All heavy atoms as an XYZ file, in Angstrom:
904
protein
N      19.931      9.727     15.468
C      18.926      8.681     15.634
C      18.548      8.126     14.260
O      18.303      8.903     13.345
C      17.698      9.284     16.331
C      16.633      8.279     16.666
S      15.201      8.987     17.550
C      15.952      9.592     19.028
N      18.487      6.793     14.085
C      18.107      6.225     12.791
C      16.717      6.690     12.375
O      15.863      6.963     13.206
C      18.127      4.716     13.045
C      18.928      4.519     14.278
C      18.805      5.770     15.070
N      16.504      6.758     11.045
C      15.239      7.242     10.516
C      14.064      6.412     11.025
O      13.037      6.955     11.389
C      15.272      7.225      8.990
C      14.020      7.798      8.364
C      14.083      7.776      6.857
O      14.999      7.237      6.266
N      13.100      8.372      6.233
N      14.214      5.098     11.064
C      13.130      4.231     11.516
C      12.763      4.542     12.967
O      11.589      4.601     13.315
C      13.545      2.763     11.371
C      12.434      1.776     11.605
C      11.503      1.744     10.432
C      10.604      0.534     10.540
N       9.671      0.469      9.474
N      13.770      4.770     13.805
C      13.509      5.101     15.209
C      12.804      6.447     15.310
O      11.897      6.613     16.123
C      14.808      5.116     16.007
N      13.187      7.401     14.460
C      12.529      8.702     14.466
C      11.066      8.560     14.060
O      10.201      9.215     14.606
C      13.225      9.669     13.522
C      14.549     10.164     14.038
C      15.246     11.047     13.017
O      14.961     10.992     11.829
N      16.178     11.837     13.497
N      10.804      7.686     13.096
C       9.430      7.491     12.623
C       8.544      6.921     13.718
O       7.353      7.137     13.718
C       9.399      6.532     11.435
C       9.727      7.185     10.155
C       9.514      6.352      8.942
N       9.002      5.016      9.103
C       8.819      4.193      8.107
N       9.085      4.562      6.884
N       8.357      2.976      8.299
N       9.116      6.167     14.642
C       8.313      5.488     15.639
C       8.067      6.312     16.897
O       7.488      5.846     17.839
C       8.944      4.136     15.995
C       8.841      3.156     14.862
S       7.141      3.119     14.270
C       7.188      1.808     13.125
N       8.519      7.557     16.907
C       8.214      8.435     18.022
C       6.877      9.121     17.756
O       6.395      9.159     16.648
C       9.316      9.475     18.200
C      10.631      8.874     18.624
C      11.710      9.931     18.752
O      11.532     11.057     18.345
N      12.819      9.546     19.327
N       6.303      9.712     18.808
C       5.067     10.460     18.641
C       3.853      9.619     18.987
O       3.952      8.471     19.429
N       2.685     10.221     18.794
C       1.440      9.528     19.138
C       1.153      8.407     18.145
O       1.785      8.299     17.095
C       0.292     10.530     19.193
S      -0.314     11.081     17.579
N       0.171      7.588     18.467
C      -0.126      6.424     17.625
C      -0.610      6.841     16.238
O      -0.362      6.127     15.262
C      -1.138      5.513     18.303
O      -2.309      6.230     18.630
N      -1.273      7.988     16.114
C      -1.695      8.454     14.790
C      -0.465      8.794     13.948
O      -0.386      8.412     12.782
C      -2.643      9.670     14.900
C      -2.931     10.269     13.524
C      -3.940      9.276     15.588
N       0.501      9.482     14.538
C       1.730      9.809     13.814
C       2.468      8.538     13.402
O       2.972      8.441     12.274
C       2.660     10.660     14.682
C       2.191     12.082     14.894
C       3.097     12.822     15.839
O       3.040     12.549     17.046
O       3.874     13.662     15.341
N       2.552      7.573     14.308
C       3.267      6.334     13.992
C       2.549      5.556     12.891
O       3.189      4.995     11.999
C       3.428      5.495     15.258
C       4.374      6.158     16.265
C       4.780      5.250     17.414
N       3.723      4.433     17.962
C       3.022      4.730     19.079
N       3.271      5.835     19.748
N       2.096      3.904     19.518
N       1.224      5.544     12.935
C       0.461      4.867     11.886
C       0.669      5.561     10.550
O       0.921      4.907      9.529
C      -1.039      4.834     12.240
O      -1.206      4.164     13.484
C      -1.841      4.120     11.157
N       0.581      6.875     10.552
C       0.774      7.626      9.310
C       2.174      7.427      8.739
O       2.346      7.405      7.522
C       0.493      9.119      9.527
C      -0.981      9.437      9.685
S      -2.002      8.876      8.311
C      -1.302      9.823      6.972
N       3.161      7.242      9.603
C       4.516      7.022      9.099
C       4.622      5.709      8.324
O       5.471      5.565      7.461
C       5.536      7.065     10.239
O       5.484      5.890     11.005
N       3.741      4.767      8.622
C       3.751      3.489      7.902
C       3.035      3.562      6.557
O       3.375      2.826      5.636
C       3.093      2.389      8.753
C       3.811      1.996     10.033
C       2.978      0.978     10.801
C       5.186      1.432      9.736
N       2.038      4.432      6.467
C       1.220      4.472      5.246
C       1.290      5.831      4.561
O       0.429      6.171      3.756
C      -0.249      4.081      5.536
C      -0.879      5.026      6.561
C      -0.349      2.643      5.984
C      -2.370      4.816      6.774
N       2.343      6.612      4.866
C       2.460      7.943      4.288
C       2.750      7.895      2.799
O       3.179      6.884      2.271
C       3.537      8.755      5.007
C       4.933      8.177      4.807
O       5.045      6.980      4.489
O       5.915      8.914      4.972
N       2.489      8.977      2.146
C       2.744      9.068      0.714
C       1.488      8.792     -0.083
O       0.486      8.301      0.419
N       1.563      9.120     -1.340
C       0.406      9.002     -2.231
C       0.056      7.552     -2.559
O      -1.110      7.223     -2.751
C       0.701      9.771     -3.516
C      -0.407      9.737     -4.529
C      -0.071     10.576     -5.735
C      -1.189     10.525     -6.755
N      -0.897     11.355     -7.924
N       1.049      6.684     -2.617
C       0.833      5.372     -3.216
C       0.606      4.236     -2.241
O      -0.060      3.262     -2.592
C       2.012      5.038     -4.131
C       2.162      6.049     -5.206
C       3.169      6.956     -5.341
C       1.265      6.292     -6.295
N       2.958      7.744     -6.443
C       1.796      7.356     -7.048
C       0.069      5.708     -6.693
C       1.170      7.858     -8.188
C      -0.547      6.207     -7.831
C      -0.005      7.259     -8.561
N       1.151      4.284     -1.047
C       1.053      3.142     -0.141
C      -0.392      2.768      0.163
O      -0.751      1.590      0.145
C       1.814      3.391      1.164
C       3.307      3.332      0.996
C       3.983      3.525      2.327
C       5.480      3.548      2.198
N       6.139      3.769      3.474
N      -1.210      3.760      0.442
C      -2.611      3.474      0.760
C      -3.308      2.843     -0.444
O      -4.091      1.910     -0.298
C      -3.328      4.756      1.224
C      -2.770      5.178      2.591
C      -4.834      4.556      1.297
C      -3.237      6.520      3.067
N      -3.000      3.328     -1.631
C      -3.610      2.778     -2.845
C      -3.154      1.343     -3.064
O      -3.966      0.463     -3.382
C      -3.294      3.666     -4.062
C      -3.924      5.048     -3.856
C      -3.770      3.029     -5.360
C      -3.460      6.111     -4.819
N      -1.870      1.066     -2.883
C      -1.354     -0.300     -3.028
C      -2.045     -1.222     -2.017
O      -2.518     -2.308     -2.372
C       0.180     -0.343     -2.853
C       0.683     -1.775     -2.743
C       0.871      0.382     -3.998
N      -2.123     -0.787     -0.769
C      -2.787     -1.596      0.257
C      -4.250     -1.834     -0.103
O      -4.753     -2.959      0.023
C      -2.679     -0.919      1.624
C      -1.280     -0.866      2.231
C      -1.249      0.075      3.425
C      -0.790     -2.248      2.619
N      -4.930     -0.812     -0.581
C      -6.333     -0.954     -0.965
C      -6.493     -1.974     -2.095
O      -7.378     -2.822     -2.050
C      -6.915      0.407     -1.380
C      -8.337      0.318     -1.830
C      -9.363      0.143     -0.910
C      -8.662      0.385     -3.183
C     -10.689      0.036     -1.328
C      -9.970      0.280     -3.610
C     -10.983      0.105     -2.678
O     -12.290     -0.007     -3.098
N      -5.625     -1.899     -3.096
C      -5.709     -2.852     -4.213
C      -5.442     -4.284     -3.745
O      -6.029     -5.237     -4.252
C      -4.731     -2.476     -5.328
C      -4.995     -1.137     -5.974
C      -6.348     -1.050     -6.618
C      -6.532      0.279     -7.318
N      -7.876      0.436     -7.869
N      -4.558     -4.449     -2.756
C      -4.249     -5.792     -2.251
C      -5.359     -6.355     -1.372
O      -5.322     -7.546     -1.033
C      -2.917     -5.782     -1.497
C      -1.679     -5.676     -2.387
C      -0.424     -5.480     -1.543
C      -1.534     -6.909     -3.282
N      -6.358     -5.546     -1.025
C      -7.500     -6.076     -0.281
C      -8.231     -7.150     -1.085
O      -8.823     -8.056     -0.513
C      -8.496     -4.959      0.079
C      -8.099     -4.010      1.191
C      -9.145     -2.905      1.335
C      -7.922     -4.739      2.512
N      -8.147     -7.063     -2.414
C      -8.844     -8.043     -3.255
C      -8.120     -9.384     -3.298
O      -8.646    -10.350     -3.808
C      -9.082     -7.503     -4.652
C      -7.851     -7.080     -5.404
C      -8.118     -6.647     -6.820
N      -8.821     -5.385     -6.889
C      -9.163     -4.782     -8.018
N      -8.877     -5.337     -9.173
N      -9.788     -3.633     -8.012
N      -6.886     -9.427     -2.789
C      -6.146    -10.687     -2.733
C      -4.740    -10.535     -3.266
O      -4.267     -9.433     -3.546
N      -4.077    -11.651     -3.422
C      -2.702    -11.692     -3.888
C      -2.613    -11.186     -5.322
O      -3.423    -11.562     -6.176
C      -2.162    -13.135     -3.803
O      -2.238    -13.559     -2.448
C      -0.743    -13.242     -4.296
N      -1.623    -10.323     -5.561
C      -1.414     -9.772     -6.895
C       0.059     -9.814     -7.261
O       0.921     -9.702     -6.396
C      -1.889     -8.314     -6.954
C      -3.380     -8.072     -6.764
C      -3.656     -6.588     -6.602
C      -4.166     -8.632     -7.944
N       0.313     -9.971     -8.553
C       1.676     -9.895     -9.059
C       2.010     -8.435     -9.367
O       1.123     -7.578     -9.450
C       1.807    -10.765    -10.299
C       1.627    -12.255     -9.941
C       1.639    -13.139    -11.131
N       2.993    -13.186    -11.699
C       3.326    -13.951    -12.721
N       2.426    -14.727    -13.272
N       4.543    -13.937    -13.187
N       3.306     -8.161     -9.515
C       3.777     -6.798     -9.738
C       3.058     -6.134    -10.914
O       2.540     -5.025    -10.792
C       5.297     -6.813     -9.969
C       5.887     -5.445    -10.110
C       6.297     -4.736     -8.998
C       6.036     -4.861    -11.362
C       6.844     -3.463     -9.120
C       6.580     -3.596    -11.498
C       6.983     -2.900    -10.364
N       3.018     -6.817    -12.053
C       2.401     -6.221    -13.240
C       0.894     -6.042    -13.090
O       0.313     -5.136    -13.690
C       2.741     -7.008    -14.499
C       4.161     -6.737    -14.953
O       4.694     -5.647    -14.741
N       4.792     -7.729    -15.550
N       0.259     -6.888    -12.290
C      -1.164     -6.695    -12.017
C      -1.377     -5.397    -11.235
O      -2.296     -4.632    -11.523
C      -1.722     -7.879    -11.229
C      -1.805     -9.162    -12.030
C      -2.200    -10.355    -11.193
O      -1.648    -10.542    -10.082
O      -3.077    -11.113    -11.656
N      -0.498     -5.146    -10.261
C      -0.574     -3.891     -9.511
C      -0.341     -2.698    -10.435
O      -1.025     -1.684    -10.346
C       0.433     -3.883     -8.367
C       0.037     -4.667     -7.132
C       1.230     -4.890     -6.218
C      -1.087     -3.956     -6.387
N       0.623     -2.823    -11.328
C       0.897     -1.728    -12.284
C      -0.332     -1.429    -13.138
O      -0.643     -0.282    -13.416
C       2.056     -2.095    -13.224
C       3.429     -2.046    -12.671
C       4.143     -0.708    -12.665
N       3.961      0.220    -13.751
C       4.728      0.340    -14.817
N       5.738     -0.464    -15.007
N       4.492      1.270    -15.714
N      -1.028     -2.476    -13.574
C      -2.230     -2.267    -14.387
C      -3.350     -1.634    -13.567
O      -4.118     -0.818    -14.081
C      -2.705     -3.582    -14.994
C      -1.923     -3.992    -16.228
C      -2.579     -5.146    -16.948
N      -2.474     -6.403    -16.235
C      -1.420     -7.208    -16.239
N      -0.346     -6.872    -16.936
N      -1.420     -8.330    -15.573
N      -3.451     -2.007    -12.291
C      -4.504     -1.464    -11.436
C      -4.224     -0.020    -11.008
O      -5.138      0.712    -10.628
C      -4.678     -2.339    -10.190
C      -5.260     -3.724    -10.435
C      -5.167     -4.573     -9.174
C      -6.712     -3.610    -10.906
N      -2.952      0.371    -11.044
C      -2.543      1.733    -10.654
C      -1.732      2.305    -11.817
O      -0.505      2.426    -11.739
C      -1.717      1.713     -9.353
C      -2.353      0.835     -8.287
C      -1.510      3.136     -8.833
C      -1.455      0.569     -7.086
N      -2.386      2.653    -12.914
C      -1.643      3.023    -14.125
C      -0.776      4.273    -13.996
O       0.193      4.422    -14.735
C      -2.737      3.226    -15.177
C      -3.996      3.395    -14.417
C      -3.819      2.694    -13.112
N      -1.065      5.166    -13.062
C      -0.287      6.403    -12.978
C       0.972      6.280    -12.116
O       1.746      7.225    -12.024
C      -1.159      7.547    -12.448
O      -1.791      7.168    -11.254
N       1.224      5.104    -11.517
C       2.445      4.911    -10.729
C       3.557      4.399    -11.645
O       3.310      3.604    -12.552
C       2.213      3.942     -9.551
C       3.371      3.981     -8.545
C       1.970      2.533    -10.029
C       3.109      3.233     -7.253
N       4.761      4.884    -11.417
C       5.894      4.395    -12.213
C       6.379      3.062    -11.646
O       6.128      2.735    -10.476
C       7.067      5.386    -12.191
O       7.576      5.480    -10.851
C       6.643      6.762    -12.701
N       7.074      2.313    -12.466
C       7.625      1.031    -12.031
C       8.569      1.236    -10.846
O       8.523      0.491     -9.873
C       8.357      0.357    -13.184
C       8.962     -0.979    -12.802
C       9.532     -1.702    -14.007
O       9.119     -1.481    -15.140
N      10.478     -2.582    -13.761
N       9.399      2.262    -10.935
C      10.359      2.539     -9.870
C       9.660      2.874     -8.554
O      10.047      2.385     -7.487
C      11.256      3.702    -10.304
C      12.288      4.069     -9.287
C      13.161      5.185     -9.799
N      14.132      5.554     -8.796
C      14.724      6.716     -8.719
N      14.447      7.639     -9.625
N      15.572      6.971     -7.780
N       8.622      3.702     -8.616
C       7.902      4.090     -7.409
C       7.146      2.899     -6.823
O       7.130      2.719     -5.602
C       6.936      5.235     -7.697
C       6.169      5.703     -6.475
S       7.205      6.203     -5.076
C       7.873      7.726     -5.667
N       6.541      2.077     -7.663
C       5.840      0.897     -7.160
C       6.821     -0.033     -6.452
O       6.540     -0.523     -5.354
C       5.114      0.166     -8.287
C       4.358     -1.097     -7.874
C       3.326     -0.807     -6.776
C       3.686     -1.732     -9.088
N       7.972     -0.253     -7.048
C       8.999     -1.088     -6.429
C       9.396     -0.512     -5.066
O       9.475     -1.250     -4.073
C      10.242     -1.185     -7.336
O       9.858     -1.793     -8.571
C      11.349     -1.988     -6.684
N       9.626      0.781     -5.004
C      10.019      1.448     -3.764
C       8.937      1.306     -2.689
O       9.230      0.962     -1.534
C      10.302      2.922     -4.052
C      10.707      3.708     -2.859
N      11.935      3.572     -2.248
C      10.030      4.635     -2.133
C      11.998      4.385     -1.209
N      10.849      5.045     -1.119
N       7.686      1.546     -3.075
C       6.583      1.462     -2.115
C       6.390      0.034     -1.616
O       6.161     -0.192     -0.419
C       5.288      1.990     -2.732
C       5.345      3.442     -3.138
C       5.563      4.387     -1.980
O       4.623      4.772     -1.297
N       6.801      4.772     -1.739
N       6.506     -0.933     -2.512
C       6.363     -2.336     -2.110
C       7.471     -2.739     -1.139
O       7.206     -3.445     -0.153
C       6.361     -3.245     -3.340
C       5.102     -3.181     -4.204
C       5.345     -3.880     -5.534
C       3.903     -3.772     -3.480
N       8.687     -2.295     -1.393
C       9.795     -2.610     -0.487
C       9.556     -2.029      0.903
O       9.809     -2.696      1.915
C      11.117     -2.088     -1.049
C      11.639     -2.914     -2.184
C      12.947     -2.370     -2.707
N      13.399     -3.152     -3.849
C      14.202     -2.706     -4.777
N      14.675     -1.473     -4.721
N      14.560     -3.477     -5.786
N       9.090     -0.781      0.968
C       8.822     -0.165      2.266
C       7.675     -0.857      2.990
O       7.746     -1.095      4.201
C       8.518      1.326      2.095
C       9.746      2.150      1.787
C       9.486      3.648      1.832
O       8.345      4.076      2.162
O      10.430      4.395      1.540
N       6.616     -1.193      2.261
C       5.488     -1.889      2.875
C       5.906     -3.260      3.408
O       5.465     -3.682      4.477
C       4.334     -2.020      1.875
C       3.595     -0.724      1.539
C       2.712     -0.912      0.321
C       2.786     -0.245      2.740
N       6.775     -3.932      2.662
C       7.286     -5.226      3.116
C       8.162     -5.047      4.355
O       8.031     -5.785      5.338
C       8.074     -5.910      2.006
C       8.605     -7.274      2.400
C       9.475     -7.913      1.335
O       9.921     -7.235      0.396
O       9.725     -9.129      1.467
N       9.045     -4.061      4.340
C       9.936     -3.811      5.476
C       9.154     -3.460      6.739
O       9.565     -3.808      7.846
C      10.919     -2.685      5.139
N       8.005     -2.803      6.566
C       7.174     -2.429      7.705
C       6.202     -3.535      8.118
O       5.397     -3.347      9.030
C       6.404     -1.145      7.394
C       7.320      0.077      7.358
O       8.365      0.066      8.041
O       6.982      1.043      6.655
N       6.272     -4.674      7.432
C       5.442     -5.820      7.820
C       3.988     -5.723      7.411
O       3.142     -6.428      7.957
N       3.681     -4.881      6.412
C       2.294     -4.737      5.975
C       1.944     -5.636      4.799
O       0.769     -5.939      4.587
C       1.998     -3.275      5.627
C       2.130     -2.296      6.804
C       1.930     -0.868      6.330
C       1.156     -2.641      7.912
N       2.951     -6.042      4.040
C       2.726     -6.979      2.940
C       3.767     -8.090      3.004
O       4.806     -7.944      3.638
C       2.761     -6.305      1.549
C       4.145     -5.738      1.246
C       1.678     -5.243      1.416
C       4.308     -5.277     -0.201
N       3.438     -9.179      2.313
C       4.352    -10.315      2.207
C       4.691    -10.490      0.732
O       3.794    -10.519     -0.121
C       3.708    -11.606      2.764
C       4.610    -12.802      2.543
C       3.349    -11.437      4.225
N       5.966    -10.599      0.448
C       6.467    -10.810     -0.916
C       6.883    -12.263     -1.025
O       7.698    -12.748     -0.249
C       7.661     -9.896     -1.176
C       8.282    -10.037     -2.533
C       9.438     -9.025     -2.642
N      10.014     -9.012     -3.953
C      11.132     -9.668     -4.289
N      11.797    -10.362     -3.380
N      11.587     -9.602     -5.521
N       6.314    -12.970     -2.003
C       6.636    -14.379     -2.213
C       7.248    -14.540     -3.600
O       6.650    -14.142     -4.592
C       5.376    -15.263     -2.101
O       4.741    -15.004     -0.851
C       5.724    -16.730     -2.205
N       8.448    -15.120     -3.639
C       9.154    -15.352     -4.899
C       9.111    -16.843     -5.188
O       9.469    -17.658     -4.337
C      10.617    -14.870     -4.818
C      11.334    -15.128     -6.138
C      10.686    -13.407     -4.434
N       8.666    -17.190     -6.387
C       8.613    -18.589     -6.807
C       9.800    -18.876     -7.718
O      10.057    -18.130     -8.670
C       7.300    -18.877     -7.536
C       6.101    -18.732     -6.629
C       5.431    -17.522     -6.515
C       5.669    -19.795     -5.856
C       4.345    -17.375     -5.675
C       4.579    -19.663     -5.010
C       3.929    -18.449     -4.924
O       2.860    -18.320     -4.075
N      10.514    -19.950     -7.423
C      11.700    -20.331     -8.194
C      11.268    -21.002     -9.487
O      11.103    -22.216     -9.555
C      12.588    -21.256     -7.376
N      11.044    -20.214    -10.492
C      10.697    -20.709    -11.813
C      11.239    -19.731    -12.832
O      11.696    -18.656    -12.485
C       9.173    -20.877    -11.948
C       8.390    -19.576    -11.821
C       6.893    -19.805    -11.828
O       6.401    -20.665    -11.123
N       6.177    -19.036    -12.632
N      11.199    -20.099    -14.091
C      11.695    -19.237    -15.146
C      10.517    -18.872    -16.044
O       9.866    -19.764    -16.578
C      12.807    -19.932    -15.963
C      13.272    -19.063    -17.109
C      13.956    -20.308    -15.054
N      10.211    -17.584    -16.213
C      10.785    -16.451    -15.483
C      10.295    -16.447    -14.033
O       9.252    -17.023    -13.723
C      10.259    -15.229    -16.246
C       8.972    -15.681    -16.835
C       9.142    -17.145    -17.131
N      11.035    -15.778    -13.149
C      10.634    -15.753    -11.738
C       9.249    -15.112    -11.579
O       8.900    -14.190    -12.303
C      11.689    -14.888    -11.059
C      12.777    -14.722    -12.045
C      12.241    -15.029    -13.393
N       8.500    -15.655    -10.654
C       7.172    -15.105    -10.371
C       7.201    -14.549     -8.958
O       7.629    -15.232     -8.023
C       6.113    -16.210    -10.489
C       4.694    -15.679    -10.345
C       3.684    -16.782    -10.541
N       3.518    -17.455     -9.256
C       2.962    -18.636     -9.100
N       2.565    -19.322    -10.139
N       2.826    -19.158     -7.909
N       6.769    -13.306     -8.805
C       6.735    -12.660     -7.499
C       5.306    -12.213     -7.237
O       4.665    -11.592     -8.093
C       7.683    -11.441     -7.447
C       7.631    -10.779     -6.084
C       9.107    -11.856     -7.794
N       4.806    -12.561     -6.058
C       3.450    -12.188     -5.671
C       3.482    -11.390     -4.377
O       4.358    -11.588     -3.538
C       2.580    -13.423     -5.487
C       2.342    -14.195     -6.755
C       1.473    -15.413     -6.560
O       1.349    -15.906     -5.420
O       0.919    -15.882     -7.562
N       2.513    -10.508     -4.245
C       2.379     -9.677     -3.055
C       1.004     -9.903     -2.451
O       0.003     -9.983     -3.170
C       2.545     -8.198     -3.413
C       3.904     -7.896     -3.972
C       4.154     -7.953     -5.335
C       4.964     -7.582     -3.128
C       5.413     -7.695     -5.853
C       6.236     -7.327     -3.639
C       6.440     -7.387     -4.991
O       7.684     -7.142     -5.497
N       0.981    -10.001     -1.136
C      -0.282    -10.161     -0.422
C      -0.195     -9.392      0.888
O       0.900     -9.129      1.385
C      -0.586    -11.658     -0.181
O      -1.909    -11.799      0.284
C       0.371    -12.286      0.799
N      -1.334     -9.036      1.427
C      -1.348     -8.360      2.713
C      -0.953     -9.331      3.814
O      -1.388    -10.485      3.815
C      -2.742     -7.809      3.025
C      -3.230     -6.652      2.169
C      -4.677     -6.319      2.516
C      -2.352     -5.434      2.347
N      -0.143     -8.869      4.738
C       0.154     -9.655      5.942
C      -1.034     -9.492      6.885
O      -1.957     -8.712      6.611
C       1.425     -9.122      6.609
O       1.191     -7.812      7.097
N      -1.005    -10.190      7.987
C      -2.050    -10.007      8.984
C      -2.108     -8.564      9.462
O      -3.183     -7.991      9.642
N      -0.937     -7.983      9.655
C      -0.848     -6.585     10.082
C      -1.438     -5.662      9.013
O      -2.173     -4.718      9.319
C       0.609     -6.237     10.353
C       0.823     -4.865     10.926
C       2.297     -4.637     11.205
N       2.471     -3.440     11.998
C       3.609     -2.812     12.148
N       4.700     -3.291     11.583
N       3.693     -1.728     12.875
N      -1.130     -5.939      7.747
C      -1.683     -5.138      6.655
C      -3.184     -5.324      6.534
O      -3.928     -4.362      6.318
N      -3.637     -6.553      6.694
C      -5.077     -6.850      6.619
C      -5.834     -6.109      7.722
O      -6.985     -5.729      7.555
C      -5.283     -8.357      6.706
C      -6.690     -8.858      6.683
C      -7.464     -8.702      5.419
N      -6.894     -9.316      4.254
C      -7.389     -9.097      3.030
N      -8.425     -8.325      2.858
N      -6.841     -9.652      1.986
N      -5.176     -5.887      8.863
C      -5.843     -5.186      9.969
C      -6.149     -3.730      9.624
O      -6.939     -3.085     10.313
C      -5.004     -5.271     11.243
O      -3.844     -4.460     11.148
N      -5.565     -3.207      8.538
C      -5.870     -1.855      8.081
C      -7.133     -1.791      7.215
O      -7.574     -0.704      6.834
C      -4.694     -1.284      7.279
C      -3.486     -0.847      8.081
C      -2.297     -0.610      7.167
C      -3.804      0.406      8.877
N      -7.741     -2.933      6.934
C      -8.914     -2.956      6.063
C     -10.020     -2.008      6.526
O     -10.554     -1.239      5.702
C      -9.463     -4.371      5.909
C     -10.630     -4.442      4.949
C     -11.055     -5.858      4.620
O     -10.504     -6.821      5.194
O     -11.950     -6.003      3.771
N     -10.394     -1.982      7.811
C     -11.453     -1.041      8.209
C     -11.073      0.420      7.950
O     -11.919      1.234      7.575
C     -11.635     -1.298      9.710
C     -11.020     -2.621      9.973
C      -9.975     -2.828      8.923
N      -9.805      0.755      8.127
C      -9.337      2.119      7.886
C      -9.426      2.437      6.391
O      -9.928      3.505      5.999
C      -7.881      2.287      8.382
C      -7.331      3.657      8.024
C      -7.790      2.018      9.875
N      -8.959      1.528      5.560
C      -8.988      1.736      4.114
C     -10.422      1.833      3.597
O     -10.739      2.684      2.756
C      -8.230      0.614      3.401
C      -6.742      0.496      3.743
C      -6.174     -0.799      3.195
C      -5.966      1.696      3.227
N     -11.297      0.977      4.104
C     -12.695      1.005      3.668
C     -13.386      2.280      4.151
O     -14.213      2.848      3.429
C     -13.434     -0.242      4.150
C     -12.912     -1.539      3.513
S     -12.769     -1.476      1.698
C     -14.474     -1.258      1.220
N     -13.045      2.751      5.353
C     -13.616      4.010      5.845
C     -13.178      5.171      4.954
O     -13.973      6.074      4.663
C     -13.196      4.253      7.297
N     -11.926      5.143      4.501
C     -11.439      6.190      3.597
C     -12.192      6.146      2.269
O     -12.574      7.185      1.720
C      -9.940      6.036      3.368
C      -9.114      6.355      4.597
S      -7.359      6.054      4.353
C      -6.970      7.419      3.255
N     -12.424      4.938      1.749
C     -13.167      4.798      0.497
C     -14.589      5.307      0.661
O     -15.101      6.055     -0.169
C     -13.178      3.345      0.036
C     -13.920      3.171     -1.282
C     -14.293      1.745     -1.536
C     -15.015      1.558     -2.854
N     -16.218      2.364     -3.022
N     -15.244      4.899      1.743
C     -16.624      5.329      1.980
C     -16.707      6.845      2.146
O     -17.632      7.484      1.630
C     -17.190      4.609      3.207
C     -17.418      3.138      2.944
C     -17.667      2.330      4.213
O     -17.980      2.923      5.264
O     -17.539      1.089      4.131
N     -15.745      7.435      2.840
C     -15.729      8.886      3.007
C     -15.584      9.559      1.644
O     -16.284     10.516      1.327
C     -14.604      9.318      3.942
C     -14.670     10.785      4.244
C     -15.309     11.372      5.295
C     -14.084     11.839      3.473
N     -15.165     12.739      5.219
C     -14.414     13.058      4.110
C     -13.320     11.882      2.320
C     -14.004     14.294      3.630
C     -12.907     13.115      1.829
C     -13.259     14.298      2.486
N     -14.663      9.048      0.836
C     -14.464      9.607     -0.496
C     -15.706      9.478     -1.358
O     -16.090     10.420     -2.060
N     -16.366      8.316     -1.306
C     -17.601      8.120     -2.069
C     -18.667      9.131     -1.657
O     -19.402      9.658     -2.488
C     -18.143      6.704     -1.873
C     -17.279      5.643     -2.541
O     -16.429      5.983     -3.386
O     -17.457      4.449     -2.198
N     -18.741      9.415     -0.354
C     -19.783     10.300      0.165
C     -19.444     11.787      0.030
O     -20.353     12.612     -0.061
C     -20.048      9.975      1.638
N     -18.160     12.122     -0.008
C     -17.780     13.525      0.091
C     -17.053     14.117     -1.102
O     -16.825     15.328     -1.135
C     -16.908     13.736      1.342
C     -17.718     13.541      2.596
O     -18.475     14.415      2.992
N     -17.563     12.387      3.217
N     -16.657     13.307     -2.037
C     -15.955     13.822     -3.214
C     -16.797     13.592     -4.453
O     -17.291     12.484     -4.670
C     -14.602     13.140     -3.382
C     -13.598     13.302     -2.262
C     -12.355     12.474     -2.532
C     -13.218     14.764     -2.082
N     -16.949     14.635     -5.252
C     -17.632     14.448     -6.512
C     -16.743     13.621     -7.426
O     -15.534     13.484     -7.178
C     -17.924     15.803     -7.161
O     -16.717     16.410     -7.585
N     -17.297     13.103     -8.482
C     -16.474     12.298     -9.401
C     -15.365     13.129    -10.023
O     -14.278     12.627    -10.287
C     -17.346     11.672    -10.493
O     -17.998     12.681    -11.239
N     -15.580     14.414    -10.237
C     -14.533     15.281    -10.776
C     -13.404     15.500     -9.762
O     -12.238     15.490    -10.113
C     -15.115     16.627    -11.208
C     -16.012     16.521    -12.420
C     -15.341     15.876    -13.618
O     -14.210     16.261    -13.959
O     -15.947     14.978    -14.221
N     -13.750     15.677     -8.484
C     -12.724     15.830     -7.438
C     -11.920     14.554     -7.300
O     -10.709     14.592     -7.140
C     -13.368     16.168     -6.090
C     -13.872     17.570     -5.949
C     -14.572     17.777     -4.627
O     -15.451     16.977     -4.285
O     -14.208     18.733     -3.926
N     -12.590     13.419     -7.347
C     -11.910     12.132     -7.211
C     -10.936     11.912     -8.355
O      -9.837     11.412     -8.164
C     -12.920     10.997     -7.134
N     -11.309     12.295     -9.576
C     -10.428     12.137    -10.731
C      -9.199     13.033    -10.611
O      -8.114     12.667    -11.007
C     -11.168     12.466    -12.018
C     -12.168     11.409    -12.420
C     -12.886     11.822    -13.678
C     -14.014     10.860    -13.998
N     -14.818     11.306    -15.130
N      -9.379     14.235    -10.059
C      -8.284     15.182     -9.939
C      -7.309     14.779     -8.840
O      -6.148     15.158     -8.870
C      -8.823     16.584     -9.657
N      -7.774     14.010     -7.864
C      -6.925     13.618     -6.725
C      -5.924     12.568     -7.087
O      -5.943     11.953     -8.069
C      -7.792     13.132     -5.577
């Protein structure tokens, strides 16, 4: 069975988690809540992610329909990322996670995470 088909089995929580799994996807989605960002802007906002990992996460998020990648034909090429409607629909989930973290994690725990 293809990996994508395997990911889509199970309950809705499992299927949702398969779309946003990993350390970085949720952070990338959260940063894109503020609006359209270019690749290097995302790198600056998430300094501990490597270029390779950010590229990988963005590709997966795009393939899953959570973000939209727009390439502008200019020199040098400009690429922007924005949340799709489907990605934007995760805003309440992302904000609930932020609020939970604000209420339940000390600043030292948050830094270590």
